[in-house]
Structure formats: structure tokens, C-alpha cells
N, C-alpha and C positions, 0 to 999 in steps of 0.2 A: 613778069617780072621772073628769070630763071626761077625752076623751080626748085631747083638743088642751093639755089640761095636767102629761096624762101626760107627751103628746111633745116640749111645747119642755124641760121636767123632765129628761128623754130628755138629748135632744140638748144640754142645756148640761153633763146632767157627762161623757158624752162626748166630746165636742168640748173639756171644761175639760182634761183628759190632755193635750194636742199643746202645749199650754203649756208643759210637762215632759218632755220629746220631746230633749232635749238630748244632745250628745256621750260628755259626764264622766259617772264613776258618782258618785253625791250619795249622801249621810249622811241618814237613820239605815241602819247597816251595810252601809257600802260594804267591809266586809268579807266580807261571808256572796257577794256579790255579785260582789264580785273573784275569789269563788272558782267561782262559773258562771261568769263571763266569762271566769273560764280555759281552765276545762271546754269551752265555745265555742272556744275561739282554738285552745286548742292539736286537735281537732273537725278545724277547716275549713283548721288548717297541716300533719297528719302522716294524716289521715284517719280520720274518725268508724270508734272502737268503743266498743263501748256497754257491753263489758265490760271495760274498759282507759283511760277516765276518766282522766284528770291536773289534782296540783297543781302551782306553782312553786313550792314551799318543799320540795322535797321530792330537792332536786338534781338525777342524772339518775334516780332508780327514780321518780319522777314521778304511777307509780297509786296512787290512793284512793279506793277507792267508800262512797260518801255513800249518797244517793237514788240513781234507778236513768236515766240523761239522756239522756229520752227526747226531752223542752223541748229540751236545750243542742243535742241533733244536729238536729233541724230548722234550726233558728241557725242557726248551722256549713253545711247545704248553702245559705242564703242567701247568710254568708260566701263558698264559694265561687263562688254566679255572678252577688255586685253589689261584693263586694269588705267585707274587713272594714269593720266600723262599727253600734260595740251601739244604735242607733236602727235596727236589724233586729233585736236580742234586744229592744229594748224593744216594737217590732212585734208579735211571736210571743208572745211573753209579753202581751203586751194582749188579744190579741185568744183568749188562752187565759182571760183575766178577764174579757170578754165574753158567752166562753160558759159560763162559770160560771156568771154576772147572767143568759145567759138560762134555763139548765137550773132556776136558783133560781129562777123566774119562775112556769113550768110546772109545776116539785112545787110552790110553795106553794096553788099554783090548780084542783090534783090533791085536794088536801086542806084546802082552806082555800074562797075565794070568790073574785071576780075584781079585789075592789076591796082589799083584803088583800094577796093577787099584783102587784096596779101601783104600789100604796103600802113595801110591804117594798122589791120591787126598787127604785123610785127611793132608798127610805133605805137601804141596797145600795151601790146607786156614790155616795153621797157621804158614808159616813162617812170621817173621818180616816184612820185606816191602809186602807184599800180605795182610797184618794187618790193617796195614795202608793207604797205596793209593787204597784199594779196594770199598773201602768208600770215597774219597777223590776225586776232583770235575775235575778229569784227564780224560786223554783219553785211558790211557795206559793197563788198561785191555779190555777196549772195540777194542783193538786193537790185544790184541793177545784170544777174541772169536771171531774174524774174522778168524784167524791163523790156532787155532783149532777145527772154525767150518772147515774151508777149507779141513785138513787135513784129518778128519774123511771122508767128503764125497768124493773128490776121493778116498780113501785109498779104500771104499765099493766098484765106479763102476768100480775102478780096476776089482775086485771078483767077482762082480754081474753082474757090465755092465747094474745097472739101473741105465736110464737118469735123472730120479731126485735128486738121486743124483750129478749126474755129473753137471747139473743147479744150484743146493744150492751149492757145491765148488766154481765155479763162480762165481756164485754174492760173496759166504767169498771174495777169492781171490780178488776183484778189492775192495770192501771193506777194506779188511785189507791192499791191495797197495797202496792204496788214503790216509786212515789216518796216517799207521806209515810204510810204505814200508823196513826199519829197519829190523822190526823184521819178515817182512814176505820175507824176504831177506833167512833169518836161517831157515825157514820152510823149503820156496821154496830149500835149498840145503838138506834137509832130504828127503822131495817128492823125488827129485830125486835119489836118493841113493833106497830108495823105490823101487822104479820105476825099477829100473838096480837089485836091487836082489832077487827081486818075475819075474824077464823079462816082466812087464806088458808095451812093448817099442809098442803096437798097442793101449795103452793107450792116447801115443803122436801125434803119427805119423793121426793117426782115428779124432785125436780131435783138433790138432795144430791150426789151425784157431781160434775155442774158447779160448785157453790156452795164444795168444796173446792179448786179450780184459784187463786183469787184465794191464799188463805194459806199455800195449799202451792206457791206458787212465789214470796211471800215467804218462808217458809222457803227455798228454794235460796237465792235473792238473799240471803240473811244468812247460812247455811253458803260459800257464795261466795263473799262480802266477806271474811269472816274469814279467809278463808282466803289471797285477795288481797293484803289489808292485813296478815297474818302475814309475811308474804314482806319487808316495809318492812327496811329495813337496822336494823340495830344501833345507833343513836347514842346510849347511854345519857349521855354525859356534856354533849350538849345538853341546857342548860339546859331544861326545861318542855318537850319533846320528849318523844314517844310514838305506840306504834303505835295506830290505830285495832279496834284489837279486840275490844276489853273494851270499852264506851259507858256500858254500865249505871251508871254515878255523875253524868253529861251527863246524863243523861237524864231518873232519875227525882231526883237529888237523896236529899236523905233526912230522917230523922222530925224532926232539927233545924231541918235548912230551913224544915220546913213549920209549927216550933212558934214562930219567928222573925218578930214581930210586923211588922217592915221589909220582910221580902218580900210583906209584906201591904198592907201602906201600896204597895208599887211598884206592885204589880195593882191598889189599888183607883183611886188615879193614871192609871193606863197606858187604864183603862175610860169614865174619865171623861172626860179627855182628848182619848183616842184612835180612841176608837168614842161613847160617847151625848155627852157635853157635857149642858150644863145644857135645850136643851128636849128632851134624847131623853132623859135620867137623868131628866125627865120623866112623858113620855108611855109608857117603859117602865113605869115602877112602875104609869100606871094601864093602860096593856096586861095589864103582870100580874097584876095584883090581876086585872080585867077577863076574864083568859084562864080566873083559876083561880073567879070564878063564872059562866065558862059552861059550866065542863068543858070545858075541851081540853088535856085530860090527855096527848095527845098533841103537843104541842109545851112540855109543859112536862116532857115526859119526854126530849124532845127538849135541852131546855135544860138536865137535869140529866146526860144523855149528855156535854152538852158541860163540866161541870163537870165529873162524874167523870174526864175524858180530862187535864182542867187541872189538877187531883188527884196523877194516877198519875204525870202526866210534869212535874212539879211547876217543876226545877232548867231545863226548857226553858224552862218560859211567867215562869220569873222572869227569866231570862238578855235572852230577847228579845222583845220586842214582837209582832213578825210571828207567834210561836205562837198571841197573842189571836184570828187572821185566821179561824178558827175557829169563833167569837162571834159573829160579826158578820152570817152569816145566822137565825138563830134573836134577837137580840137586834136586827134588823131587821124579824121579823113582832109581835112580844111593843109596836115603838114602832109598826107597823102596827095597832096595835090599842089601843094609845092614840087615834092619828090616829079610829079609831072608836069609841072611846067618846065622844068631841070632837062629833064627828060626831051623834050621840045625844042629847048632855046639849043640844048647840046649834040643834034642829030649826029653830026660825025663819028658822035664818040658811041660807042660799045654802052647800051641802056644798063645790060649789067655790071658795065662796071661804075657809069654811074647812079644808081642805084645803088651797089654795094658799099662804094663810101662814103654817101650819107647816110647810111646805115648804122656802117662802122662810127662816123661825127656818130648821129644819136645815144648811138649805146653806148661808148664812150663815155659823152659825156653824160649822161644820165646816170652810171652806173657808177660812176667819181661820186659823183653829190650823194648816189646813197649811199655807198659807205664810207664816206665821212659825216652823216650826218646825223644816221637814223641806227639803228640796228643799237641803241644804250639801255645797258644791264644795268639796273637800278640794284648795285648789292645792297646797299643798307638794307627797303625794304626784303628781300630776301631772307638776310641775317636774321632779321630782326623781328620777324618772320617764324624761325624756325625754335630761334630762342624760345616764344611763348607758346609757340606748338609742344614744344615736349616738354613745360611743367604747367597745359592745364590740359585737361580733357572734353572733350568735341561739346560738350555739353553747355561746359564752362562761358560765360559770355566774359569779357573782354573791353575794357575801355582803352583806344588808344589817346597820348595825345602827342602833336609835333609839329608846334612853332604852329603855322597860321593855316593847316592840311584844315581846306571844309570839314562839315560836319557828316556830307556823303560821298565820303571818299573812304574807297576800296581797300587800297594798297596794303594799310595791313594788318586788316581784319583778310583781308582772302587768302594771303601769303602764309598765316596763320591757321588760316583754315577754321575761323570761329568768328563766331557771330559778335555784333555787339553796337559800335558808336565811336564815331573819330570825336574829340571835342578840340575846340579851336584854342589855343596856347590866349587867347585877347578872349581881356570880358572873364575868363574862364574864375571858377568860384568854386568854394566846397561847396557850394547848393550843389552844384553840376552832379559830383562825385556822389555823392551821399543821395540824391532823389534815386541817381538812377540802381545807386548801392541797395535801398530801400521798396524803394515801391520798386525796381524792374529787375530785380535779378543778378547785377552787376558782380561779380568776384573777384574778379583785378582790376588794379590802373595801367599802365605802362607806360610809361614817359620817357621819351627819346631828348634829351637833354646835354648839354654842355658842366651841366651841375642840377643836385637836386630842387624841386622849388623848396622857396621862400616864404614867407608873407604869411597870407594866410589861408591861402591851400598849403603849402610847403606844412607846416603846424595843426593844420587839418590832416594831413597824410600818415605823421609822422607818430602818431598810435597804430600805422599799422604794420606789419612785418614786412622789411623790404629788401629783395636782390638786388645790387649794382652789379649789370655788368657789361667789359667793354665790349666794345666792338670795333672787329675788323675791317669794316669796309667802311669805317669815318673816325673819325677824332673823338664823338657822343658816346654817350653811353646809357645802356639804356636803363631805367632804374623801374625795375615789377615789383608792384603793392598788392601782396591777398589782402581784399579787403576783409575777409573772414578770420581773417590772424592778429590780433593782436598784440600789439610788442608789451613782457612781463617786466615790468622796470623787478630794481634789484630794491629788495628792503630796507 
């Protein structure tokens, strides 16, 4: 590929993200981003403790372990130095994305050729999921950074024996396993095939005691996470609440999930809309056929390993589009093979013109989809959070209620920078509120509704002083109850 074409598209793709580097958390999956943002905020305010990250919906208990919170800790340092701003978070996560792109380029250059490496990197840069999540407050591209880095340095060590490369590979592998083991699993299968294909058996038997470190660290982290999460309060009366000690159903799902055609339709639509598009689907199909004809088994195995990852962690892939991010690298490679096929078929035309035209087509389609479907700011959450924050102290525990938002939802609580609980409207009774007030120290009840609660809940709440606040972002109201201030009846 002409270097000027490559650098032109590379610059455009890198710069485009800065149009969406605002302060507000946006959708899709503002929920997950708010969870990450709360880890960062708590680290910045209360000190960085990688073993005790905090969520906002567990009252004063706070601690919940999910992925290893290394990137959140890095952002928290910037918060402490320069002040709280989501832009610092976007910057750090974006740098991890650019690092993942760099190591992806190096990986493809190691196992293919320069044209495929350059073209696949540009496709990787412009895919819709990549455009959004590369600057979102999420760890997925951080995990992909360590996966790509791990693979590059292990392959280099296999080929040149450089011990520094092996050490860097082990460090990257350990962090990949700790941050997102499902992604590391797919890359591990891919690496095993490379070892077998290139007959690098010595790499394993000389280093086996080092190679067990990443999975061993993950096992220790899982054990510690179980012990820590098991210490969460027994709030069985809160509808939807659970301790994060057995997540197997959430990760894997069951056979019925895999037999439900609607779930496959969801995944099909995501791959078409959020990764490939019309032009990408055409190029991917051609590239897949070309790789089979050219016996590019290494990429076919990588693809099958990623499919296996999705089949194993099916429920994650069904529920969240960002779990399709591991498909971005390998699909970008097949699309690059599609570019190469067009170069061969249209040999009489300048290959730079062909590549530029196809890149413009793919980038335009991806940017159009992203601009029309992503970067959605939920002003309602921001406005409610600001109202509650201005009416409460930092140590106050707040109960939020907004229709059927789950008890594990951080959206309102994080925007208010307060800890507390989120209660479902379905099944809500005075007992839920009174127990959190009397046993856990809840100070306020904030519900967002068309009108105040009636029935038993309304009667219970009527004893407390209430402020009704009109919301500009919606036609609803914030009914804000002070659970420590009782209504004084006139005699």
C-alpha cells in the first residue's frame, strides 16, 4: 500500500475519535462505563487499592471484584494530579486502544506481509465497534492490547530466542488473563497453533514453569474475588440483588440460549451492522475464500478460536455488543485479504486507487453507522445526579428508584457521586425502604416518576419531607425524600 494513503487514513481514523471526547458518559452501555468510572472515582477519592475496587450500588459495603482494575488505577492517578474528568479516562483507554492497534500491526506483519498488515490495521481502526469503544470508559481494548502484545513477543521469542521478548510476553499474558480471560483464551488457542505449525516445541518445554504464571495468577484472582464478593451483605430481600460469587450462568448461559434462533439473529445483526457493513461483508467473504484457497490456516484457526470463545461465553456475547470486540482483529485480516483479492483481479488498475476506493467505502459506511447509532447521552441521568449531589453530603447513602432499573445499576448513583442502592419498582414495598433506612443508614429516597408513589409505598413515604423537582431532560419529576426529616402535622 502506498505509504501516503496509509498515513492519511491512519491520521483520519486516529483524529476522528476526538470529536467524541466529551465529558458525558454515552450509550451504548453507559451502565458498564459508569461501573468503570466509579472504580476510577473511588480510587481517586479514597486511595488506589487494586484489591478493593468499589461500586456505588452496594451501600457502604462498596467492594466488588470483577476484572483486575489496572487501567482504572492509572486513570485515577491522573484524577489526583489534574482533577476529575472523564476526558482523562477517555485518553488513557484510547492510548491502550492505539497500543492494541500498534501490536496488531506488528502481529500481522510477523505472520503475513506488509500490505495485509497495513490494510488490516486501517480496517481495525474504522470498524464501528472500534470507533465507539476505543474512546469509551471500558477495559476491552486494554485487554486486547495485552493480548496482541503477548502474541507478538511470544512469536518473536520463538523465532529469535530473545529473553527480553519472553519476559515482556509473560507480563502481557498475565495482565491479559487478569483483565479479560475470555479474550486471552482465544489468543491462547491461536498461539498453540503457531507453536505446532512452526514446531516450536522447545518454547513450551523450556519455559513451562513461566507459562503457568498467567493462568495461575488468574486462578488466584478468581479465588480471591470469590472470597471478597462472598463477604457482601445478605440483602436477599432486595429484588434482583445477588452476590457475585457464582457468575457461571451469566458468563456461559445454557443450552436453551444457544438453541434460541432470536439470539443468533441478534448476533448476526451486530456483526453486520457494528463490524462489517455491506462493503465489509463482501470483502470478508472474498477474503475468507481467498485464505482457504491460499491455505492460510493460521488465520482460519484464529477465526475458529474466536468463534469458540463466543460459543463458550455465549451469554456475554448475546447480552453485550462489546464482547464481539475480539472478532475485530481477525475479521479485519480477512477483509484485508479481500482487498488483496481485488488488487489481483483488477491488476491493470493502479493498486493505490483500488485500495483507496475500498478504504473510503468501508470508512464512510462505518463512520455513518457510528454517528447515527452511538454517542447517545442520557441527559436524564446527568440531571438527576446533579440534583441529588447538590442536596446531599458525600457520606450520605441514597436509594434510587426508576421503574425497573436493576438493583445493580450504577447510572443514577454514579452521576450523583453517591453510594447507596437502586431499587426496582416491581415488587417494591415499604419494607425495602425501611430496612435500608433503619439497618443500613439510607438517608434519602429519590424516585423518578410521572407522579408520586401511591398505595403502601406512597403511604410510607408520606411521613417524610419531600421535594418535587421538575426535570428539563424529560417530562418526569424527581421526588426527593429526606428519610431523616419527618413531616410535622399542623395541630
